[in-house]
N, C-alpha and C positions, 0 to 999 in steps of 0.2 A: 473461720466458720464456713466460708465457701468451700475451702479444701476439704473440710470434714464432711460436708453435705455430698460433695462429689464422690468421696471415698465410700460413703454409706450406700451410694447407688452402684458404684463400680465394683466393689468387692462381691456382693451377691451375684451380680451379672457374670463376673469372671468365674465364680464358683459354679454357677449353673451351666455355663458353657463347658467347663472342665468336666463336670459330671456327665453331661450328654456325650461329649467327645471321647472321654477316656475312662468313665466309670469312677467308682469310689477311690481307686488309687490316685488318679489325677486330681480328684477333688481334695484328697488329703494333702496333696502337695500345695494346693492353693491355701489351705488352712495353715500349713507350716510356714509358708511365705508371709501370711498375715501375722503369724506369731512373731516372726523376725521383724516385721515393720512395727509391731506394737512395742517390742523391746526398744527399738530405735527411738520411737516417740517418747517413751518413758525416760530414756537417757536425756533427751532434749528438755523434757519437762523438769527433770532434776536440775539441770543447769539454769533454767529460768527461775525455779524456786530459790536456788542459792543466790541468784542475782537480786530477787525481791527481798530476801533476808538481809542482804548487805545494805539496803536502803533504810533499814530501821536502826535507831540507836539501841545499843545493848540494854539500856534502861527501859526501853519501850516494851510493853507486854507483847506487842506484835513480833518482836525479835525472837522471843521464846516460842511463840506459836509457829513461826515459819522455820525455825530451827528444828522443831519436832516434825513438821511436815517434810522437811528435807530428810530427816532420819527415817521417816515412814517410806519415802520413795527409794532411799538408798537400800534399806533392808529388803524392800520388795524387788529391787533390781538384782540383788544378790540371789534371791530366790529364782528370778527369771533366768539369770546366767546359769544357775544349776540346772534349771529345766531345759535350757538350750543345749547343754552338753548331753542330756538324755534324748531330746527330740532329734538332734542331729547325729546321734549314735556315737558320740565320743566316749561314752561309758555304757556298759551293758545295762539292760533293764533288770530289775531285781526280781528274783523268784525265790520261793521258800527253800531254805537250805543253802542259800547263797552266802558269800562272805559277809562278815560283820560290817566291814567298812562300806560295802555297797548298801547294806540295809540303812546305815546311818546317813549316807549321802543321799539315797533316793527317798527313803521314807521319813527319817527324822528331820532332815534339813528342809523338807517341804514346809515345816512350821516356821520358816523364816517369814512367810507371808503373815502368819499369825502374830509374830513379833512386830512386823511392820504395822499391823492394825493397832497394836497396843500403843505405839508411838502416836498414831493419829488420834486415838481416843484421848490420850493425855493432852494433845494439842487442842482438841475441841473442848475438853473440860477446863483447860487453862483459859481459853478464850471466853467461855461462859462466865467463869469466875471474874475475869477482868471486867466484863460488862456489868456484872452485878455490883462490883466494887465501886462503880460510879455513883451508886445511890439512886439511880433512875429506876423506875418501875417498868419491868419488862414482863409481858404476859403472852402466852400462847393463845391462839384463837381456835375456835372449833374446827376450822379447816385444817389446821396443823395436826390435830389429833386424828382427823380422818386420813390424812396422808400417812401418818405413822401406822395406823391400823392396816392400810393397804400394803405398806412396806412389810409389816410383820406377817402378812399372808404368805410371803415368799418362802421363809423357812418352814412354815406349816405345810405348804404344798410340796416342797422338796422332801420333807420327812415322809409324806405319803408315798412319794415315788422313789424312796431311798434305795430300793433294789436296783435302780438304773444308774446309781452313782458309783458302781463298783468298777467302772471301766476307766482306765487311764488313756487319755486321748480318744475316748469313745470306742476303742478297739481292743485294748489289752486289759484283761481282768486284773484287778488290784485289790486285794482283800483289806488294805489299810486306808484306801483313799476315800471311801464313803463317809467315814466319821470325820475326816479332815474337811471334806466339802460341807457337811452339815454344820460343823463348827464355824467354818468361814462364812456361810450364808447367814447364820444367826448373828455372828459378830458384825457382819455387814449391815444387817437390819438395824442393829443398835447404833452403828456409826451414822447411817442415814438419818436416824431419829435425832441424834445430836446435831447433825448438820442442819436439819430443819429448825431446831431451836436457835442456832446461830443465825440462820437466814431470817427468822422472824425478828430477832433482836436488831439485825441490820435494817430491816424494813421499818421498824419503829423508830429508828434513828434517822430515817429519811431515805433509806435504800440507795438508789443511784448506782454509780459505777462499782462501789464496794459490794453491793448486793449481788452483782453479776459474778463476783469471785465465788461466793458461796452457792449461788445457783449452779455453777459448774461443779462444785464439790458434791452437791446433792445428786446431780445427774451422774457423776462418776460413781458414786456409791451405789446408786440404783442399778446402773449398768453392770457393775461387778457382781452384786448379789444376784441379779437376774441371769448372769452367765451360767451359774450352777443350776439355777431353776430350769433354764432351757435345756441343759444337759440331762437333768432328771426326767423331764417330760418327754423329750424326743428320743432318748437313747434306745428305748425298747423297740422302735420301729424304723429308725433311720440313723444309724451310727455316724456316718460321715457328715450328715447334716447337723447332727447334735454337736459334733466336735467343731464344725465351722461356726455354728451359732454361738457357742461358748466363746470362741476366739474373737468373733465379730463384736460381741458385747464388751470384751476386754479391750478391743481396739478403741471403742467409744470411751471406755474408762480412761485409757491413756491420753486420748485427744482432749477429753474434758479437763484433765489435770494440766495439760499444757496450756489450754486456754485460760484456766483459772490463774496460772502463774503470770501469763501475759497480761491479763486484766489487772492483776495486782501491780505489775510494773508500771502500768499506765495510770493507776490511781495515785500512787505516792508522789510522783513529781508534781501533779496538779495540786495535791493537798499542801505540798511544801510551798508552792508559789502563792497559794492563798493564805499562807501563814496559819494553817490549821494543824491541830494536833491529830495525828493519825489515830483512827479507832483501834481498839485492842487487836482486832483480827483483820485490819484493813491492809 
């Protein structure tokens, strides 16, 4: 958590200095470096998620949940590696009339992120069903519905500013990317809503260390959805700043998932020592 807080202060400071000293070109290099750091954090998060998964018995509902979370992060990493080859210019950018393979690689394969979201949605619905199967009465409270309403404002605002979503990396016009981003932020709002449901169920079972796992999942989901919202709102008047803010929020997303996995690893050994049965998503 301390390292995350330091990075949240340091990254904007470095970006501001680069902007003042070298202009938008230097600022974009800072954003690209932050992208590389985000991918590295996501790789580490995946290794921690796999470690947490191994602590469950295959018969435990939590094993399936964390298997699906691992699939979510793995599919996302494949999308990130594809994006890295584009950002670091290992493959050319796509333009209308370009070769079919490039269209598939650049445009179609960006939906690897959507596939990853599907894995996480299944993980969340599996967790919710596992809790309900206990026969306990779980209920959302008014505050949860308020949080959900606020989350769903993000795709609404993004739709209003959808004309600003046509830029890839906030600089290159991309006629296909706006619809992808609108889909992503809408699916992201749905994911955060499901995370809020799981979080409430955890709280009603006592909260504690397990609830921290899903607090981080909620924060990660909000940060990811907000990344495209920031891009939509800022792109019309500050392209380099919009690109940085998008990546800055995705950095938070990656760090939150890393912390969620670390928290999960800390929960299970304590539960085992206390001879407790792990909660379905614990």
